[in-house]
N, C-alpha and C positions, 0 to 999 in steps of 0.2 A: 433576228436582227439586232445587233448591239448598239447603243449610241454613248458617244463619250462627251461630257458637258465640261469645259476647261474655263476657268475663271482667269481671264488675262489680266484685267485692270478694273478696279473698282475706285470711284471718284465720291467723295462726302464733301458736301458745303452746308454748312449751319445744320448739321445733323446731331442733336444731342449736345454733348461736349467738344465735338470737332467741328472747327471752323471752315478750314479748307485743307483736304488730304486726298493725293492720289497714290495708289499703290499698284505697281506691277507685280504681278504674281507668277510664278514658274511651279515646275512638277511639286516642289517642296517649298514653301514659304514659310520663315520663321518671323513672328512679330513680337518684339519685346517690348516691356514697359513695366512701371509701377502699376500697383493697384490704382483705380481711377483715371488712367491715361487715356483708356479708350479701345483697349483691345476687343473686349466683348461688343463694343459698339459696331466694330467692323462686321463682327458675324450679325449684328442686329440690323445693321444698314442693308446687308446682302439679304436678309428674308423679308425686310420690310419692303425692299424694292420689288419682290418676287410673289409676297403674299400679303402685305398689309399688317404683319406680325413681326415679333422680336423673336430672337433664338430660341426663348422658352415657350413659343407658341402661343405668346398672349397678343391678342389683338388690340387692348386697352393698353397703350402706354404711350408716354408723351416724347415725341421726337423733336419739339422744339428746343432750341437752345435757353439756357435758364443764365439769370444774372447771378451776382454773389448772394442777394436775398431770396434765391430759389424761385423767382419769378420769371415768366417767359419774356423773352426779349423779342418785341413785335417790329414789324415792318421788314422782316427777314424772310427770304424764301429759302425752304429745306429742299435740298437737292441730292438725289443719289443716282448716279449712272454706273454702268458696269459694261466692259466689252466681254462677252463669252464668247467661246468657240465650241460649235457643235459640229462633231465630225469635220474638223478643220475648217468650217465655215463660220465667218466671225458675224455676230449680230451685236449691237449697240442698244442697251436698254436704258431708259432714264424715267425718273420720276420725281416731279416737283410739287411741293405742297406751299400754297400761296393763301396769305390771309386775305378775306374779303372786307373791305372798309366802304362803307356807306356814308355818305353825307347827305342829312336831310336837308329839306329847303329851310333856310332860315336859321340853321345850326352852324356854328362857327367851327366846331370839330367833328371829323367822321367817328362813326360807331363801329367797331368790330362786329360783323356779322356772321363769323364761323371761317372755316378754311375750305378751299376747293384743291382738288388734284389734277395734274396735268401728267400724261402719259406720253412716251414717245418710243418708236422703235426704228433705229437707224435715222434719227433726227426726224423722222415722219410722225406727227400728231396721231394718237389714237384715242377714240373713246375707252371708257372704262372695261366694257365689256368685251372690246375687241383685243385691249391690253391684255386681259384675264385669259381670253381664250388663245392669244400668242404665248404666254408665260406657260401655259398647260401644253401647248404645241412643244415647247423646249424640254420644259423639266417633267412632263408627264403628271401623273397624279401627285397633288401635293403632300398627301400623307407619305406616300412612297419616297418622294425627294427627301424629306425630313429624315426617313430612316437612313437614306445613304449619303446624307451630310453631317448628322450628328451621332457620334459613338453611342451616348447615352440614351438617345430617344426610344429606342425599341425597349431597353429593358427597364427605364424609370419614367417614360413619358407616356406608355400604353399600358392598358389594363392587361392583366395575364390572359383574359379571353380573347384579346386582341393579337396579343402575342402569339397565342395557340394557333388562331386562326391562320397568322402569315406563316408559322414553321408547317403547318398541315397542308398550304398552298404550296410552300416550297418542297414539300417531300410527296405529297399526294398521300391518300390514305390508303388503308388495304382491305381488301374485301373479305366479307364473312367466309367465304370459302377458303381464301388463304389462310387466315387465321386456324380454322378448323384442320385443313389438310396440314398444318404445322406442326400441331399437338393431337397426338393419338386419342388423347384422353378425351377430346371435344367432339368425337365422331357422332355421339348419340345427340348432339345440337341440332343436327340436319332434319332428325325426325321430330324434334319439337317446334322448329320452327315453322310457323304458318307460311303459306304464299305471301311473298311482299312483306313479310315482316322483318324488321331489322332486331338487332339485339338488345336494344333498350326497350322496345316495346315487349318483347319476351320476358326480360327483366321484370318489368312493371306488371306483366300479367301473372308471373309466378307469386311474385310479393303479394299482388292483391288475393289470389286464391290461397295462398298460405295464411294471410290475416284472416280471411273468413273462416277458413277451417280450425284455425287455432281459438277463434271466438266461440263457434259452435263447440269444440273440444271444452273449453275452460267453462261452458255453462253446465257440463253434465254432472261434475263432483255435487254442485248445490242440490241438483235434482235427485242423485242418489243419497245423498245425506238426508234429504227430507223424507225419502221413502223408507230409509232406516229408522228414522225417528217415529215412523209410524208402525213400524213392525214391533211385536211382542218378543223381543228376545229374551225377556226375562223368564220365558218358561220353557223348561224342558220337558218337551212333548213325550219323550220316551219315557221319562220317570213318571209322568203322568198317567200314561197309557199302562205302565207297569202297576201303578196304584190302584188304577182302576180294575185291572184283574185281579189284584189282591183283594179289594174291598168285595168283588163281586164273589169271589170264593168264599170269604168270611160270612157274606150274606147267604150263600147257599148252603154254608156248613150249619149255621145258625137255624135256617129254615129246616135243615134235615133233623137237627135237635129237637127244634119245636114240633116236627112232626112225630118224632119219635116220642117225646114227651107227652104228646097230645093224642096219641092213638087210643082214642075211646071206641071209635067204630069204625067201620069204614066210610061212612058217610062224612065223619069229619076229616079223614085223610083225603077224600076226594075234594072235599071243599078247599082244603089247604092247597091240594095241589092246582085246583083252579086259580085260586089265590096267587100262588107262584107264576102260574102262566100267564095272569092279568097283569101282574107287577112288571113280569119281563116285558110284556108287550107295551106297559104304561113307560118302562124306563126307554125301550127304543122309540116311543112317540115324543119323550121329553128330548132326546138327543136330536131327533129330527127337528123339531119346533125351534130348539136352540140354534141348532146349525142354519135354520131360515133366517132366524133372526140377525145372523150376520151377513145377510146377502144386501142390506142396505150399505153396510160399511164397504162391502165389496163394489157395489156401485158407485160409491162416493169416490173411492179410488179410481175407476174406469172415468167418471167424470172429471175428476183432477187431471190425468192425463190428456183428455180431450180439450181442456180448457188451457193446457200447457201449449199443446200444437195450436191452438186457435191465438194464443197470446204471441206466439212466436209469427205467426202469417200477419197478425194484425198489426206489429211492431215492423215488419217488412213493408208493409203498405204505406204507415206512417212515414217510415223514411224515405221511400222512393218519392212519394207525394211530395214531401219537403223539398227534396231534391230538384224536382220538377219545377215547383214554385219559384225557388231561388233562381234557377236558369233563366226562367221567362221574365222574371224580376227585372234582370240586368239587361234584357232588350228593351224595356218601355224608355228610359232615357235617351237612347240610341234613335229609337222612332219619333220621339218627341223633338228631340233636336234637329232630325230631318225635316219634320213638319215646320218648325220654327224657322229652318233655313228657306223651305219653299215659301213662306208666308212673306219673309223678308225679298225673297226675290219676286214675288207677285208685285209687291208694292214698289220695288225698284222700276219694274218694267212699267207698271201703271202710271208711276210719276215722269216717265221719260216723255219729253216734248221735242216735236220737230222743228228743227232749227235751219232755216234755209241760208244757204252760201249764196249771195248775189252773184258771185262769180259764175255760179251754173246757169245764169239766165243771159250770159253773153256769149256771142259767135265766136268760136275758137278761132275762125279765119280772119274776120273783119274786125273782131274787137267791138262790135257795136252791139248794144243790149238787144234782146229779142221785143217783138211787139208785146204791148200790154196784154192782150187776148191771149197770146201763147204762153206768156208768163203764168198768167192765171190757171190756163189748163196743164201747163207743167206743174205747178204747184198743187193743183188738185190732184193729179196723178200721183205725185210724190205723197200727198197727204193720205191719198186712199191706200198706197203701199204701205205708207207707214203705219196706217191704223190697222189694216189687215196683219201686218206683221206682228203689231202689238198685240192684237186681240187672238192672234194663234198661238203667241207664247204664253200668254196669260191662261189660255185654253188647256194648254200642256201642263203648265204648272197646277193649275185647279185639278187635272186629271190626276197628278202625279199625289197632290195634297191629298185628294180623297182617297186613293188607293193607300198612301201612309195611314190615314185616320181610320180606313176600314180595318186596315192591319193592326192599327193600336188599339180599336175596340174589339178585335177578335180577340187580340193577346190579352187584354184586360179580360174579357169574358171565360177564356181558359183559365185564367188565373182566378178567377172568382169561383169558377166551378172546382178548380182543384182544391180551393181552401174551403170550399163546402165539403168536397170530398175529404180533405184532411180533418175537418173537423168531425165528421161521421166515423172516420178510421179511428181518429184519438179518441173519441167518445167510446167506440167499441173496444178500443184497447182499455181505457178505463174501467169500464164495465166489467170487462173479462178480469182484469186484475182483481177487481174488488170481490168477483164472483169467486176466483181462486181463494182470497182469503176467506171468505164465507165457508167454502166447501172444507179446507184445512180446518177451520175451527169446528166444523160438524166432525169431521173424521178425529180431532183431538177429543172432543167432548162425547163421541158415541159410547154409549154403553148398552149392549145389547138387553133387550127385555122380553120377556115371553109371558103374555097374559093366558095363563092356563084356565083363568076362571073363565074366559069366555069361549074356551073350546069345546064345543058339544061332545065330541067324540071322548076327548080326554076326560070331562067331568063325567060321563057315562061310566068310563073304566074305572075311575075312582069311586063312583057311587057302587058298582057291581063290588068292588073290593071292600068297601067299608060294609056292604051288606052281608058279603060272606063272611068276613072277619068278625061282624057282629054276632053273626050265627054260631061261628065256631069259639069266639073269646066270651061265652056265656059263663056266668059264675060258676056254673055246675061242671064246666069241662076246662076251665083256665086255672090253674094253681100257681104258685107264686113263682115256681121255676121258669114255667111258661113267659110270664110277665118279664121277668128278667132277661130271657133269650131276645124277648120282643124289644125291650128298650134297649139292648145291645145293637140289634138289628137296624133300628131306628137311627141312631148315632151314626152307623155304617151309611145307610142311606143319604143322610145329611152330607156326610162327607163325599159322597158320590156325586151327589148334585153339584158341590162346589168344583170337583175334578171335570165333569163334563162340561162346564162354563168354561174352564180355561181351555179345555180342548178344542172348543169351538173354535177359539183363535188360529190353530192350525191351519186350516184352509185359506183364511186372509192373509196369512204368511207366505204360503206358498205362492199365490198370486203377486203379492208384493216383490218376492225373491225372483220371480220370473221376469218382471218389469225392470228390477236392478240389472240382473242377467243381460237382458236386452240393451240398456243403456250402457254398461261396461263394455259388450261387445262393439256397440256403435263407438264407443271411447276409443278402442284398440283400432278400428277400422280407420277413424280419422287420424289416429296418431301415426299410422303406416302411410297415408295419404300426405300428411305432413313431413314425413321423412322422404318419401318421394320426391317433394317439391322442395326440400331443402337440399337435395343432390342437385336437382336440376338449378338451384339457385346458386349452389357451389360450381356448376358447369359454367354459368354466365359470368362468375366472378373469374373463374379461372381464363375464360375466354378473354375478358379484358387485360388480367396480368399477360397472357400470352401476346395479346395486341399491342400490350405497351412495350414487351421486349421487343417485338418486331419494329414497333415505329420508333422507338427510342435508337436502337441499333442503326435503323437505316438512316434518320434525321442526324445522329451524330455523326455519321460517316461524312456529312456535307461541312464540317467545320473542324479546324485543325487545332484550334484553342478552347473552345468551350464544348460543354456537353448539355443537353437538355433534360431536365426532368419534368416528364409531362403529367405525372400522377402522384399523389400523396397517399401513403397506405395508413388506413386509420386504425384505431386500437382493436376494431373487431375483425380487422382483416380485409375490410371492402376499401375500395380505392375512389378517391376524389379527384376530379380532373384538376390540373394546374399546369403553369408554364413557368419554370425558373432556370435561367441560365446559371450553369455552374462552372466555377473556374477551379480546377484541381480539387472537386467534391465541395467548395466554399460557394455558397449562393450569392449571385451576382450583387444584391444590396448589401451583402456583409463584407465583400472583398476591398481591397485597398484600391486607391485613384488608379495605379497604373495598372494593375489587373483588369479593371472595370473598362479603361479607354482599350486596351489589347483586345479585350473580348468583344467590346463593340465593333472594333475595325474588324476584327475575325467575322463577327454576324454581318456588317457591311460588306465584306467581301463575297459571300455567300449570296446575299441579297441581289447585289449588284449583279452577278452572274445569272441568278435566277430571272431578274426583270431586264435584263439587258442594258442597263445604264450605269455608266460611271460618272459620278458627281464630286465635287470637291467637297473633302471632309474637314470640318474646322473642329480642332482639339484644343479646348479651353483648360487652363492649369498644367499645360504642357510639361513646365518644370517639374510637376512631380512624377513624370514619367521619364525612366532613364533610356529605354529603348522601347520603339514600338516595332510592331510585327510589319512584314511586308504588304503592300496594297499596290495594286494598280490605278486606284484614283489619286487624284490632286490632293495633296495634305496642305492644310493651313495651320500652322503651330502658333497658338497664343499663350505667350511665356512671360510669367511674372520675373521680373529683374528690377535692378536698382536703376534703371534710366528713366529719368525725369520726363523725357518726352518718347513717343514710339520710335522705335527703331526697326527697320525691316532688313532681313537678310535673305535674297532670293538667288540662289545658284551662284554664290559667290559675290552678288552685287550687295554693296552696303548703302543702306539710305537712313538718314535722319530724318525724321518727318517732325 
């Protein structure tokens, strides 16, 4: 149901710079005058009469007339009245602002004690609250009325968030299903959305998951790098194995030559064969012992991996606990404020005193006072009821206060426990980090050592070999050639020992490589998950773009002169919400005055239709606008001219004021 508000007449007395002025309005009224003659004052008077504010929505402005020195002229009443027609029914509104002068006893002159306002509707006095209710009944919501009377208020007087809300109220939003059905690319979103989840929540969920996975993925290269630094990549194990085979062949060849050169008898040969077998066994034992010597390093690496896992878990505990502490800390002042309020209420109730109204002890029929005894009984009854009510309210406040105090204590206890738990977790984390550094240091400083001297079996073999060689290498059986061959063999054996030490690192490298492969596989898995989430993120952004397309198209169809830009595109392709009226592609704030006013009237036309209200439109600086667009609303043009006093033209009627 639509409503038309038509301003028929406006009268001003002692309002700002206007002493006495009455204007009769028609469908289109033009008000001419120089700057400072009071054109805008007419608009100010109308809004002051309705809302106690000027046309720029300021509640603090001086309506009193001023003298030549810019001082208030006292002893004058400021009065504004208007005849408004609401759906052809006339109503007279009037507001009078008077000064309050008080003359104290013994003083010659009265003293100004402020001002007071009087309100009238159809000449009937109204209280302020009643008057405001009547104004609301006539104009509807104050903010909506401003939107319908000032072409610039919507685009220059409101925050973009408020403009956006009004536009969405005007047009209505579009559902998630409508947007998905409009764009085939968005079909997958239906599967991604949880029950009752909106698109903003899905977008936040996807971003949070992506951020966590990226953090996990970014930690992997450092861990791989640390393992790579631990590996002995400077050793070519194939070459070392090949060198070992070559040396063993050389040793075997030398042994054969030694045997050939030392064939004194079968016994010597047998002993040499025994020595050869024992040394082969000794070499195998050395290899086994050196391999076992590498086990501590392998254990250290496994220990390091376990520590890293524990650090990750401990850090998560620290972060979660701190988040809980912060969340609970925020509730403490809220509860304390509640307790303080309850204490204040308790003292207020406690300080209440029963005061007797003597009229209560007079017979309403005969107007005679009650008997003294009856009065005392009545007072005692009233006192008992008062005290009982007072005690009950204090009790209720006490119970609420105890409940809040208990709640506060429980919260503080929870925070204390959380802080203790945080300290425990933080200490655990610090110890783990320190332990990790120690283990890393042990790994870097690790040098395998084999104590052959304390190995009984090894020493027994050495002794057997030594005994047999002593028997074989007696001066009578050993010549210079055999000694040279043995010297060569000894050099080869020294070289073989060094090679065996290097080969022992092969097993360590294999285990480190397995761990690196695991981490790199995890990195690839996380990369794929991130890629999947980025696809989902793209879909949410595509959803917003599609929604923008639908909304802007639907909204702009409701306007003839302006288009609305509801989103700003960021450099990264994302969208930021906005609300800017565009006039031929130019933002409202950058457009010229004529374009701004026509755009404002276009907006008012649409809002008037939406709210079902037609109200007078005041157009200031109308001289800057050659032609305005059509509107069903009443138009009041405020035009700067060379007229020294206000000139009003209203449907052919010419008035000089």
